[in-house]
PyMOL Python script that loads the backbone (N, CA, C, O; Angstrom):
from pymol import cmd

cmd.read_pdbstr("""\
ATOM      1  N   MET A   1       9.203  14.948   8.080  1.00  0.00           N
ATOM      2  CA  MET A   1       9.564  13.948   9.080  1.00  0.00           C
ATOM      3  C   MET A   1       8.974  14.351  10.438  1.00  0.00           C
ATOM      4  O   MET A   1       9.100  15.501  10.860  1.00  0.00           O
ATOM      5  N   VAL A   2       8.349  13.421  11.094  1.00  0.00           N
ATOM      6  CA  VAL A   2       7.716  13.676  12.378  1.00  0.00           C
ATOM      7  C   VAL A   2       8.787  13.703  13.471  1.00  0.00           C
ATOM      8  O   VAL A   2       9.680  12.856  13.512  1.00  0.00           O
ATOM      9  N   GLU A   3       8.675  14.681  14.341  1.00  0.00           N
ATOM     10  CA  GLU A   3       9.574  14.747  15.495  1.00  0.00           C
ATOM     11  C   GLU A   3       8.844  14.225  16.723  1.00  0.00           C
ATOM     12  O   GLU A   3       7.638  14.421  16.873  1.00  0.00           O
ATOM     13  N   PHE A   4       9.590  13.558  17.601  1.00  0.00           N
ATOM     14  CA  PHE A   4       9.035  12.976  18.811  1.00  0.00           C
ATOM     15  C   PHE A   4       9.768  13.519  20.025  1.00  0.00           C
ATOM     16  O   PHE A   4      10.929  13.920  19.949  1.00  0.00           O
ATOM     17  N   GLU A   5       9.054  13.521  21.155  1.00  0.00           N
ATOM     18  CA  GLU A   5       9.681  13.829  22.435  1.00  0.00           C
ATOM     19  C   GLU A   5       9.046  12.939  23.489  1.00  0.00           C
ATOM     20  O   GLU A   5       7.945  12.424  23.294  1.00  0.00           O
ATOM     21  N   TRP A   6       9.737  12.759  24.603  1.00  0.00           N
ATOM     22  CA  TRP A   6       9.264  11.923  25.694  1.00  0.00           C
ATOM     23  C   TRP A   6      10.025  12.311  26.944  1.00  0.00           C
ATOM     24  O   TRP A   6      11.022  13.031  26.884  1.00  0.00           O
ATOM     25  N   ASP A   7       9.549  11.830  28.067  1.00  0.00           N
ATOM     26  CA  ASP A   7      10.206  12.031  29.355  1.00  0.00           C
ATOM     27  C   ASP A   7      11.221  10.901  29.519  1.00  0.00           C
ATOM     28  O   ASP A   7      10.843   9.734  29.619  1.00  0.00           O
ATOM     29  N   GLU A   8      12.499  11.244  29.547  1.00  0.00           N
ATOM     30  CA  GLU A   8      13.550  10.225  29.613  1.00  0.00           C
ATOM     31  C   GLU A   8      13.514   9.452  30.934  1.00  0.00           C
ATOM     32  O   GLU A   8      13.819   8.260  30.958  1.00  0.00           O
ATOM     33  N   VAL A   9      13.150  10.107  32.014  1.00  0.00           N
ATOM     34  CA  VAL A   9      13.044   9.409  33.304  1.00  0.00           C
ATOM     35  C   VAL A   9      11.946   8.349  33.231  1.00  0.00           C
ATOM     36  O   VAL A   9      12.123   7.228  33.708  1.00  0.00           O
ATOM     37  N   LYS A  10      10.809   8.715  32.628  1.00  0.00           N
ATOM     38  CA  LYS A  10       9.709   7.757  32.466  1.00  0.00           C
ATOM     39  C   LYS A  10      10.137   6.614  31.547  1.00  0.00           C
ATOM     40  O   LYS A  10       9.809   5.455  31.800  1.00  0.00           O
ATOM     41  N   ARG A  11      10.863   6.935  30.490  1.00  0.00           N
ATOM     42  CA  ARG A  11      11.345   5.901  29.564  1.00  0.00           C
ATOM     43  C   ARG A  11      12.208   4.874  30.296  1.00  0.00           C
ATOM     44  O   ARG A  11      12.023   3.669  30.121  1.00  0.00           O
ATOM     45  N   LEU A  12      13.141   5.343  31.110  1.00  0.00           N
ATOM     46  CA  LEU A  12      14.020   4.424  31.841  1.00  0.00           C
ATOM     47  C   LEU A  12      13.242   3.610  32.861  1.00  0.00           C
ATOM     48  O   LEU A  12      13.564   2.447  33.106  1.00  0.00           O
ATOM     49  N   SER A  13      12.222   4.213  33.457  1.00  0.00           N
ATOM     50  CA  SER A  13      11.367   3.491  34.397  1.00  0.00           C
ATOM     51  C   SER A  13      10.602   2.366  33.692  1.00  0.00           C
ATOM     52  O   SER A  13      10.512   1.254  34.212  1.00  0.00           O
ATOM     53  N   TYR A  14      10.051   2.660  32.506  1.00  0.00           N
ATOM     54  CA  TYR A  14       9.343   1.631  31.728  1.00  0.00           C
ATOM     55  C   TYR A  14      10.284   0.484  31.353  1.00  0.00           C
ATOM     56  O   TYR A  14       9.902  -0.686  31.402  1.00  0.00           O
ATOM     57  N   LEU A  15      11.499   0.828  30.985  1.00  0.00           N
ATOM     58  CA  LEU A  15      12.470  -0.212  30.629  1.00  0.00           C
ATOM     59  C   LEU A  15      12.729  -1.136  31.816  1.00  0.00           C
ATOM     60  O   LEU A  15      12.785  -2.357  31.665  1.00  0.00           O
ATOM     61  N   GLU A  16      12.885  -0.546  32.983  1.00  0.00           N
ATOM     62  CA  GLU A  16      13.184  -1.338  34.175  1.00  0.00           C
ATOM     63  C   GLU A  16      11.984  -2.156  34.636  1.00  0.00           C
ATOM     64  O   GLU A  16      12.115  -3.348  34.914  1.00  0.00           O
ATOM     65  N   LYS A  17      10.817  -1.523  34.719  1.00  0.00           N
ATOM     66  CA  LYS A  17       9.631  -2.191  35.266  1.00  0.00           C
ATOM     67  C   LYS A  17       8.949  -3.133  34.283  1.00  0.00           C
ATOM     68  O   LYS A  17       8.496  -4.214  34.660  1.00  0.00           O
ATOM     69  N   HIS A  18       8.877  -2.714  33.010  1.00  0.00           N
ATOM     70  CA  HIS A  18       8.064  -3.456  32.041  1.00  0.00           C
ATOM     71  C   HIS A  18       8.865  -4.045  30.880  1.00  0.00           C
ATOM     72  O   HIS A  18       8.321  -4.754  30.032  1.00  0.00           O
ATOM     73  N   GLU A  19      10.160  -3.743  30.855  1.00  0.00           N
ATOM     74  CA  GLU A  19      11.009  -4.166  29.737  1.00  0.00           C
ATOM     75  C   GLU A  19      10.415  -3.739  28.403  1.00  0.00           C
ATOM     76  O   GLU A  19      10.427  -4.490  27.427  1.00  0.00           O
ATOM     77  N   LEU A  20       9.894  -2.516  28.384  1.00  0.00           N
ATOM     78  CA  LEU A  20       9.258  -1.958  27.202  1.00  0.00           C
ATOM     79  C   LEU A  20       9.814  -0.558  26.985  1.00  0.00           C
ATOM     80  O   LEU A  20       9.774   0.279  27.887  1.00  0.00           O
ATOM     81  N   ASP A  21      10.329  -0.309  25.797  1.00  0.00           N
ATOM     82  CA  ASP A  21      10.966   0.972  25.502  1.00  0.00           C
ATOM     83  C   ASP A  21       9.981   1.909  24.815  1.00  0.00           C
ATOM     84  O   ASP A  21       9.438   1.584  23.759  1.00  0.00           O
ATOM     85  N   ILE A  22       9.757   3.052  25.407  1.00  0.00           N
ATOM     86  CA  ILE A  22       8.859   4.059  24.837  1.00  0.00           C
ATOM     87  C   ILE A  22       9.278   4.406  23.406  1.00  0.00           C
ATOM     88  O   ILE A  22       8.429   4.754  22.585  1.00  0.00           O
ATOM     89  N   LEU A  23      10.553   4.318  23.102  1.00  0.00           N
ATOM     90  CA  LEU A  23      11.019   4.651  21.756  1.00  0.00           C
ATOM     91  C   LEU A  23      10.378   3.764  20.697  1.00  0.00           C
ATOM     92  O   LEU A  23      10.230   4.182  19.549  1.00  0.00           O
ATOM     93  N   ALA A  24       9.996   2.547  21.068  1.00  0.00           N
ATOM     94  CA  ALA A  24       9.341   1.641  20.116  1.00  0.00           C
ATOM     95  C   ALA A  24       7.985   2.180  19.681  1.00  0.00           C
ATOM     96  O   ALA A  24       7.485   1.806  18.620  1.00  0.00           O
ATOM     97  N   ALA A  25       7.381   3.053  20.486  1.00  0.00           N
ATOM     98  CA  ALA A  25       6.081   3.629  20.137  1.00  0.00           C
ATOM     99  C   ALA A  25       6.163   4.443  18.852  1.00  0.00           C
ATOM    100  O   ALA A  25       5.162   4.588  18.150  1.00  0.00           O
ATOM    101  N   ARG A  26       7.323   4.967  18.539  1.00  0.00           N
ATOM    102  CA  ARG A  26       7.474   5.774  17.319  1.00  0.00           C
ATOM    103  C   ARG A  26       7.110   4.976  16.077  1.00  0.00           C
ATOM    104  O   ARG A  26       6.643   5.548  15.092  1.00  0.00           O
ATOM    105  N   ARG A  27       7.315   3.668  16.106  1.00  0.00           N
ATOM    106  CA  ARG A  27       7.012   2.817  14.947  1.00  0.00           C
ATOM    107  C   ARG A  27       5.531   2.830  14.597  1.00  0.00           C
ATOM    108  O   ARG A  27       5.162   2.635  13.439  1.00  0.00           O
ATOM    109  N   LEU A  28       4.680   3.061  15.596  1.00  0.00           N
ATOM    110  CA  LEU A  28       3.240   3.065  15.336  1.00  0.00           C
ATOM    111  C   LEU A  28       2.809   4.251  14.475  1.00  0.00           C
ATOM    112  O   LEU A  28       1.689   4.268  13.965  1.00  0.00           O
ATOM    113  N   PHE A  29       3.678   5.230  14.310  1.00  0.00           N
ATOM    114  CA  PHE A  29       3.334   6.429  13.546  1.00  0.00           C
ATOM    115  C   PHE A  29       3.925   6.409  12.138  1.00  0.00           C
ATOM    116  O   PHE A  29       4.112   7.463  11.530  1.00  0.00           O
ATOM    117  N   ASP A  30       4.217   5.223  11.621  1.00  0.00           N
ATOM    118  CA  ASP A  30       4.833   5.123  10.289  1.00  0.00           C
ATOM    119  C   ASP A  30       3.806   4.958   9.167  1.00  0.00           C
ATOM    120  O   ASP A  30       4.165   4.632   8.035  1.00  0.00           O
ATOM    121  N   GLY A  31       2.540   5.182   9.479  1.00  0.00           N
ATOM    122  CA  GLY A  31       1.496   5.080   8.462  1.00  0.00           C
ATOM    123  C   GLY A  31       0.644   3.831   8.569  1.00  0.00           C
ATOM    124  O   GLY A  31      -0.317   3.672   7.817  1.00  0.00           O
ATOM    125  N   ARG A  32       0.975   2.954   9.479  1.00  0.00           N
ATOM    126  CA  ARG A  32       0.175   1.732   9.658  1.00  0.00           C
ATOM    127  C   ARG A  32      -1.190   2.083  10.260  1.00  0.00           C
ATOM    128  O   ARG A  32      -1.341   3.157  10.843  1.00  0.00           O
ATOM    129  N   PRO A  33      -2.173   1.210  10.132  1.00  0.00           N
ATOM    130  CA  PRO A  33      -3.497   1.494  10.699  1.00  0.00           C
ATOM    131  C   PRO A  33      -3.425   1.613  12.227  1.00  0.00           C
ATOM    132  O   PRO A  33      -2.727   0.852  12.896  1.00  0.00           O
ATOM    133  N   LEU A  34      -4.165   2.589  12.752  1.00  0.00           N
ATOM    134  CA  LEU A  34      -4.269   2.794  14.194  1.00  0.00           C
ATOM    135  C   LEU A  34      -5.726   3.029  14.558  1.00  0.00           C
ATOM    136  O   LEU A  34      -6.463   3.668  13.808  1.00  0.00           O
ATOM    137  N   PHE A  35      -6.136   2.519  15.696  1.00  0.00           N
ATOM    138  CA  PHE A  35      -7.432   2.863  16.262  1.00  0.00           C
ATOM    139  C   PHE A  35      -7.160   3.952  17.293  1.00  0.00           C
ATOM    140  O   PHE A  35      -6.457   3.715  18.276  1.00  0.00           O
ATOM    141  N   THR A  36      -7.714   5.147  17.073  1.00  0.00           N
ATOM    142  CA  THR A  36      -7.392   6.298  17.917  1.00  0.00           C
ATOM    143  C   THR A  36      -8.650   6.951  18.474  1.00  0.00           C
ATOM    144  O   THR A  36      -9.627   7.179  17.761  1.00  0.00           O
ATOM    145  N   THR A  37      -8.596   7.243  19.766  1.00  0.00           N
ATOM    146  CA  THR A  37      -9.617   8.043  20.421  1.00  0.00           C
ATOM    147  C   THR A  37      -8.910   9.240  21.051  1.00  0.00           C
ATOM    148  O   THR A  37      -7.697   9.217  21.260  1.00  0.00           O
ATOM    149  N   THR A  38      -9.675  10.277  21.349  1.00  0.00           N
ATOM    150  CA  THR A  38      -9.090  11.443  22.006  1.00  0.00           C
ATOM    151  C   THR A  38      -9.901  11.789  23.242  1.00  0.00           C
ATOM    152  O   THR A  38     -11.093  11.492  23.323  1.00  0.00           O
ATOM    153  N   ASN A  39      -9.242  12.419  24.197  1.00  0.00           N
ATOM    154  CA  ASN A  39      -9.925  12.898  25.394  1.00  0.00           C
ATOM    155  C   ASN A  39      -9.180  14.102  25.944  1.00  0.00           C
ATOM    156  O   ASN A  39      -8.011  14.329  25.630  1.00  0.00           O
ATOM    157  N   LEU A  40      -9.866  14.855  26.756  1.00  0.00           N
ATOM    158  CA  LEU A  40      -9.287  16.037  27.377  1.00  0.00           C
ATOM    159  C   LEU A  40      -8.787  15.660  28.759  1.00  0.00           C
ATOM    160  O   LEU A  40      -9.543  15.135  29.576  1.00  0.00           O
ATOM    161  N   HIS A  41      -7.517  15.925  29.024  1.00  0.00           N
ATOM    162  CA  HIS A  41      -6.901  15.591  30.303  1.00  0.00           C
ATOM    163  C   HIS A  41      -6.226  16.852  30.838  1.00  0.00           C
ATOM    164  O   HIS A  41      -5.190  17.271  30.322  1.00  0.00           O
ATOM    165  N   HIS A  42      -6.806  17.448  31.860  1.00  0.00           N
ATOM    166  CA  HIS A  42      -6.263  18.684  32.446  1.00  0.00           C
ATOM    167  C   HIS A  42      -6.006  19.745  31.374  1.00  0.00           C
ATOM    168  O   HIS A  42      -4.908  20.293  31.278  1.00  0.00           O
ATOM    169  N   ASP A  43      -7.019  20.021  30.585  1.00  0.00           N
ATOM    170  CA  ASP A  43      -6.947  21.040  29.518  1.00  0.00           C
ATOM    171  C   ASP A  43      -5.970  20.699  28.395  1.00  0.00           C
ATOM    172  O   ASP A  43      -5.581  21.582  27.630  1.00  0.00           O
ATOM    173  N   GLU A  44      -5.571  19.446  28.284  1.00  0.00           N
ATOM    174  CA  GLU A  44      -4.688  19.009  27.206  1.00  0.00           C
ATOM    175  C   GLU A  44      -5.406  17.917  26.420  1.00  0.00           C
ATOM    176  O   GLU A  44      -5.875  16.938  27.001  1.00  0.00           O
ATOM    177  N   LEU A  45      -5.492  18.080  25.107  1.00  0.00           N
ATOM    178  CA  LEU A  45      -6.099  17.063  24.267  1.00  0.00           C
ATOM    179  C   LEU A  45      -5.106  15.927  24.065  1.00  0.00           C
ATOM    180  O   LEU A  45      -4.026  16.129  23.509  1.00  0.00           O
ATOM    181  N   ARG A  46      -5.474  14.735  24.517  1.00  0.00           N
ATOM    182  CA  ARG A  46      -4.602  13.561  24.395  1.00  0.00           C
ATOM    183  C   ARG A  46      -5.246  12.530  23.480  1.00  0.00           C
ATOM    184  O   ARG A  46      -6.466  12.365  23.459  1.00  0.00           O
ATOM    185  N   SER A  47      -4.414  11.855  22.740  1.00  0.00           N
ATOM    186  CA  SER A  47      -4.868  10.776  21.868  1.00  0.00           C
ATOM    187  C   SER A  47      -4.393   9.444  22.437  1.00  0.00           C
ATOM    188  O   SER A  47      -3.304   9.347  23.003  1.00  0.00           O
ATOM    189  N   VAL A  48      -5.221   8.431  22.279  1.00  0.00           N
ATOM    190  CA  VAL A  48      -4.890   7.066  22.688  1.00  0.00           C
ATOM    191  C   VAL A  48      -5.004   6.221  21.431  1.00  0.00           C
ATOM    192  O   VAL A  48      -6.098   6.033  20.899  1.00  0.00           O
ATOM    193  N   SER A  49      -3.872   5.712  20.955  1.00  0.00           N
ATOM    194  CA  SER A  49      -3.844   4.961  19.698  1.00  0.00           C
ATOM    195  C   SER A  49      -3.370   3.541  19.939  1.00  0.00           C
ATOM    196  O   SER A  49      -2.416   3.302  20.681  1.00  0.00           O
ATOM    197  N   THR A  50      -4.060   2.595  19.294  1.00  0.00           N
ATOM    198  CA  THR A  50      -3.696   1.184  19.370  1.00  0.00           C
ATOM    199  C   THR A  50      -3.336   0.703  17.977  1.00  0.00           C
ATOM    200  O   THR A  50      -4.038   0.976  17.003  1.00  0.00           O
ATOM    201  N   GLY A  51      -2.223  -0.023  17.904  1.00  0.00           N
ATOM    202  CA  GLY A  51      -1.761  -0.567  16.636  1.00  0.00           C
ATOM    203  C   GLY A  51      -0.973  -1.840  16.870  1.00  0.00           C
ATOM    204  O   GLY A  51      -0.814  -2.293  18.003  1.00  0.00           O
ATOM    205  N   VAL A  52      -0.485  -2.403  15.790  1.00  0.00           N
ATOM    206  CA  VAL A  52       0.257  -3.657  15.856  1.00  0.00           C
ATOM    207  C   VAL A  52       1.718  -3.381  15.512  1.00  0.00           C
ATOM    208  O   VAL A  52       2.032  -2.682  14.549  1.00  0.00           O
ATOM    209  N   ASN A  53       2.592  -3.951  16.325  1.00  0.00           N
ATOM    210  CA  ASN A  53       4.025  -3.892  16.074  1.00  0.00           C
ATOM    211  C   ASN A  53       4.602  -5.267  16.391  1.00  0.00           C
ATOM    212  O   ASN A  53       4.459  -5.769  17.505  1.00  0.00           O
ATOM    213  N   GLU A  54       5.249  -5.864  15.411  1.00  0.00           N
ATOM    214  CA  GLU A  54       5.841  -7.192  15.582  1.00  0.00           C
ATOM    215  C   GLU A  54       4.816  -8.198  16.122  1.00  0.00           C
ATOM    216  O   GLU A  54       5.097  -8.950  17.055  1.00  0.00           O
ATOM    217  N   TYR A  55       3.631  -8.195  15.519  1.00  0.00           N
ATOM    218  CA  TYR A  55       2.554  -9.150  15.798  1.00  0.00           C
ATOM    219  C   TYR A  55       1.901  -8.993  17.169  1.00  0.00           C
ATOM    220  O   TYR A  55       1.134  -9.861  17.584  1.00  0.00           O
ATOM    221  N   ARG A  56       2.188  -7.913  17.872  1.00  0.00           N
ATOM    222  CA  ARG A  56       1.554  -7.655  19.164  1.00  0.00           C
ATOM    223  C   ARG A  56       0.846  -6.308  19.113  1.00  0.00           C
ATOM    224  O   ARG A  56       1.268  -5.394  18.405  1.00  0.00           O
ATOM    225  N   HIS A  57      -0.237  -6.203  19.874  1.00  0.00           N
ATOM    226  CA  HIS A  57      -0.995  -4.958  19.950  1.00  0.00           C
ATOM    227  C   HIS A  57      -0.431  -4.086  21.074  1.00  0.00           C
ATOM    228  O   HIS A  57      -0.210  -4.548  22.193  1.00  0.00           O
ATOM    229  N   TYR A  58      -0.209  -2.828  20.745  1.00  0.00           N
ATOM    230  CA  TYR A  58       0.303  -1.857  21.716  1.00  0.00           C
ATOM    231  C   TYR A  58      -0.574  -0.619  21.692  1.00  0.00           C
ATOM    232  O   TYR A  58      -1.218  -0.305  20.691  1.00  0.00           O
ATOM    233  N   THR A  59      -0.581   0.075  22.818  1.00  0.00           N
ATOM    234  CA  THR A  59      -1.307   1.333  22.924  1.00  0.00           C
ATOM    235  C   THR A  59      -0.345   2.420  23.364  1.00  0.00           C
ATOM    236  O   THR A  59       0.452   2.236  24.285  1.00  0.00           O
ATOM    237  N   VAL A  60      -0.435   3.551  22.691  1.00  0.00           N
ATOM    238  CA  VAL A  60       0.390   4.712  23.021  1.00  0.00           C
ATOM    239  C   VAL A  60      -0.534   5.883  23.322  1.00  0.00           C
ATOM    240  O   VAL A  60      -1.486   6.142  22.585  1.00  0.00           O
ATOM    241  N   VAL A  61      -0.246   6.585  24.407  1.00  0.00           N
ATOM    242  CA  VAL A  61      -0.948   7.822  24.754  1.00  0.00           C
ATOM    243  C   VAL A  61      -0.022   8.959  24.364  1.00  0.00           C
ATOM    244  O   VAL A  61       1.155   8.974  24.726  1.00  0.00           O
ATOM    245  N   TRP A  62      -0.569   9.910  23.622  1.00  0.00           N
ATOM    246  CA  TRP A  62       0.281  10.968  23.081  1.00  0.00           C
ATOM    247  C   TRP A  62      -0.494  12.255  22.884  1.00  0.00           C
ATOM    248  O   TRP A  62      -1.725  12.276  22.881  1.00  0.00           O
ATOM    249  N   THR A  63       0.257  13.315  22.721  1.00  0.00           N
ATOM    250  CA  THR A  63      -0.313  14.608  22.398  1.00  0.00           C
ATOM    251  C   THR A  63       0.586  15.249  21.342  1.00  0.00           C
ATOM    252  O   THR A  63       1.717  14.815  21.126  1.00  0.00           O
ATOM    253  N   GLU A  64       0.073  16.273  20.699  1.00  0.00           N
ATOM    254  CA  GLU A  64       0.815  16.857  19.592  1.00  0.00           C
ATOM    255  C   GLU A  64       0.956  18.380  19.750  1.00  0.00           C
ATOM    256  O   GLU A  64       0.319  19.146  19.028  1.00  0.00           O
ATOM    257  N   PRO A  65       1.788  18.803  20.694  1.00  0.00           N
ATOM    258  CA  PRO A  65       2.014  20.236  20.833  1.00  0.00           C
ATOM    259  C   PRO A  65       3.028  20.708  19.794  1.00  0.00           C
ATOM    260  O   PRO A  65       4.018  20.023  19.536  1.00  0.00           O
ATOM    261  N   ASP A  66       2.792  21.845  19.212  1.00  0.00           N
ATOM    262  CA  ASP A  66       3.777  22.465  18.316  1.00  0.00           C
ATOM    263  C   ASP A  66       4.289  21.536  17.212  1.00  0.00           C
ATOM    264  O   ASP A  66       5.486  21.532  16.923  1.00  0.00           O
ATOM    265  N   GLU A  67       3.406  20.754  16.594  1.00  0.00           N
ATOM    266  CA  GLU A  67       3.727  19.915  15.440  1.00  0.00           C
ATOM    267  C   GLU A  67       4.791  18.848  15.704  1.00  0.00           C
ATOM    268  O   GLU A  67       5.514  18.451  14.791  1.00  0.00           O
ATOM    269  N   ARG A  68       4.881  18.398  16.923  1.00  0.00           N
ATOM    270  CA  ARG A  68       5.707  17.243  17.261  1.00  0.00           C
ATOM    271  C   ARG A  68       4.859  16.332  18.137  1.00  0.00           C
ATOM    272  O   ARG A  68       3.904  16.787  18.767  1.00  0.00           O
ATOM    273  N   ILE A  69       5.197  15.070  18.180  1.00  0.00           N
ATOM    274  CA  ILE A  69       4.421  14.109  18.971  1.00  0.00           C
ATOM    275  C   ILE A  69       5.138  13.881  20.291  1.00  0.00           C
ATOM    276  O   ILE A  69       6.297  13.468  20.324  1.00  0.00           O
ATOM    277  N   ARG A  70       4.427  14.158  21.382  1.00  0.00           N
ATOM    278  CA  ARG A  70       4.975  13.899  22.713  1.00  0.00           C
ATOM    279  C   ARG A  70       4.358  12.601  23.216  1.00  0.00           C
ATOM    280  O   ARG A  70       3.148  12.522  23.431  1.00  0.00           O
ATOM    281  N   ILE A  71       5.186  11.596  23.402  1.00  0.00           N
ATOM    282  CA  ILE A  71       4.737  10.291  23.885  1.00  0.00           C
ATOM    283  C   ILE A  71       4.617  10.354  25.398  1.00  0.00           C
ATOM    284  O   ILE A  71       5.584  10.643  26.102  1.00  0.00           O
ATOM    285  N   ILE A  72       3.412  10.079  25.886  1.00  0.00           N
ATOM    286  CA  ILE A  72       3.139  10.137  27.318  1.00  0.00           C
ATOM    287  C   ILE A  72       3.297   8.762  27.950  1.00  0.00           C
ATOM    288  O   ILE A  72       3.902   8.631  29.014  1.00  0.00           O
ATOM    289  N   SER A  73       2.753   7.736  27.300  1.00  0.00           N
ATOM    290  CA  SER A  73       2.918   6.371  27.808  1.00  0.00           C
ATOM    291  C   SER A  73       2.800   5.381  26.656  1.00  0.00           C
ATOM    292  O   SER A  73       2.278   5.700  25.588  1.00  0.00           O
ATOM    293  N   PHE A  74       3.298   4.175  26.898  1.00  0.00           N
ATOM    294  CA  PHE A  74       3.317   3.117  25.899  1.00  0.00           C
ATOM    295  C   PHE A  74       3.220   1.795  26.642  1.00  0.00           C
ATOM    296  O   PHE A  74       3.950   1.559  27.604  1.00  0.00           O
ATOM    297  N   ARG A  75       2.306   0.926  26.188  1.00  0.00           N
ATOM    298  CA  ARG A  75       2.094  -0.348  26.882  1.00  0.00           C
ATOM    299  C   ARG A  75       1.445  -1.348  25.946  1.00  0.00           C
ATOM    300  O   ARG A  75       0.992  -1.007  24.853  1.00  0.00           O
ATOM    301  N   ARG A  76       1.411  -2.595  26.402  1.00  0.00           N
ATOM    302  CA  ARG A  76       0.636  -3.600  25.678  1.00  0.00           C
ATOM    303  C   ARG A  76      -0.823  -3.195  25.738  1.00  0.00           C
ATOM    304  O   ARG A  76      -1.294  -2.693  26.759  1.00  0.00           O
ATOM    305  N   ALA A  77      -1.538  -3.413  24.649  1.00  0.00           N
ATOM    306  CA  ALA A  77      -2.951  -3.030  24.580  1.00  0.00           C
ATOM    307  C   ALA A  77      -3.791  -3.894  25.514  1.00  0.00           C
ATOM    308  O   ALA A  77      -3.532  -5.083  25.696  1.00  0.00           O
ATOM    309  N   ARG A  78      -4.789  -3.269  26.090  1.00  0.00           N
ATOM    310  CA  ARG A  78      -5.761  -4.000  26.897  1.00  0.00           C
ATOM    311  C   ARG A  78      -6.700  -4.752  25.956  1.00  0.00           C
ATOM    312  O   ARG A  78      -6.755  -4.456  24.762  1.00  0.00           O
ATOM    313  N   ASN A  79      -7.433  -5.720  26.490  1.00  0.00           N
ATOM    314  CA  ASN A  79      -8.313  -6.542  25.651  1.00  0.00           C
ATOM    315  C   ASN A  79      -9.305  -5.701  24.862  1.00  0.00           C
ATOM    316  O   ASN A  79      -9.497  -5.932  23.668  1.00  0.00           O
ATOM    317  N   ALA A  80      -9.937  -4.731  25.508  1.00  0.00           N
ATOM    318  CA  ALA A  80     -10.925  -3.891  24.823  1.00  0.00           C
ATOM    319  C   ALA A  80     -10.272  -3.070  23.711  1.00  0.00           C
ATOM    320  O   ALA A  80     -10.869  -2.886  22.650  1.00  0.00           O
ATOM    321  N   GLU A  81      -9.058  -2.576  23.940  1.00  0.00           N
ATOM    322  CA  GLU A  81      -8.348  -1.803  22.923  1.00  0.00           C
ATOM    323  C   GLU A  81      -8.005  -2.682  21.721  1.00  0.00           C
ATOM    324  O   GLU A  81      -8.105  -2.251  20.572  1.00  0.00           O
ATOM    325  N   GLU A  82      -7.605  -3.904  22.002  1.00  0.00           N
ATOM    326  CA  GLU A  82      -7.291  -4.837  20.920  1.00  0.00           C
ATOM    327  C   GLU A  82      -8.553  -5.164  20.113  1.00  0.00           C
ATOM    328  O   GLU A  82      -8.494  -5.229  18.886  1.00  0.00           O
ATOM    329  N   ARG A  83      -9.678  -5.367  20.776  1.00  0.00           N
ATOM    330  CA  ARG A  83     -10.934  -5.627  20.079  1.00  0.00           C
ATOM    331  C   ARG A  83     -11.320  -4.438  19.187  1.00  0.00           C
ATOM    332  O   ARG A  83     -11.735  -4.626  18.044  1.00  0.00           O
ATOM    333  N   ASN A  84     -11.181  -3.219  19.713  1.00  0.00           N
ATOM    334  CA  ASN A  84     -11.488  -2.034  18.909  1.00  0.00           C
ATOM    335  C   ASN A  84     -10.592  -1.961  17.685  1.00  0.00           C
ATOM    336  O   ASN A  84     -11.057  -1.629  16.594  1.00  0.00           O
ATOM    337  N   TYR A  85      -9.329  -2.264  17.852  1.00  0.00           N
ATOM    338  CA  TYR A  85      -8.395  -2.236  16.725  1.00  0.00           C
ATOM    339  C   TYR A  85      -8.819  -3.258  15.659  1.00  0.00           C
ATOM    340  O   TYR A  85      -8.784  -2.958  14.465  1.00  0.00           O
ATOM    341  N   ARG A  86      -9.210  -4.431  16.076  1.00  0.00           N
ATOM    342  CA  ARG A  86      -9.576  -5.500  15.137  1.00  0.00           C
ATOM    343  C   ARG A  86     -10.811  -5.136  14.315  1.00  0.00           C
ATOM    344  O   ARG A  86     -11.056  -5.753  13.279  1.00  0.00           O
ATOM    345  N   GLN A  87     -11.592  -4.151  14.753  1.00  0.00           N
ATOM    346  CA  GLN A  87     -12.774  -3.730  14.018  1.00  0.00           C
ATOM    347  C   GLN A  87     -12.452  -2.746  12.886  1.00  0.00           C
ATOM    348  O   GLN A  87     -13.340  -2.363  12.125  1.00  0.00           O
ATOM    349  N   LEU A  88     -11.202  -2.345  12.777  1.00  0.00           N
ATOM    350  CA  LEU A  88     -10.826  -1.424  11.691  1.00  0.00           C
ATOM    351  C   LEU A  88     -11.080  -2.047  10.331  1.00  0.00           C
ATOM    352  O   LEU A  88     -10.823  -1.417   9.305  1.00  0.00           O
TER     353      LEU A  88
END
""", "prot")
cmd.dss("prot")
cmd.show_as("cartoon", "prot")
cmd.util.cbc("prot")
cmd.orient("prot")
């Protein structure tokens, strides 16, 4: 079973500003297809994954320290991210 972690202050901020719960990002890791790229951010390897949840495209930025997934951000996918996902 995959373990997740996130910044609770950031989660509450997303709920207030965007009405989007970071916890929903966990659903994207249930084995469904994802379009994922990686990049180095301040010496940390981060992944950016786009997938579909409830008929909408979402993007999650995450890293995987110590065999758990740390969710950094979660949002509706941008147009280019959605196009990349559709090419899977």
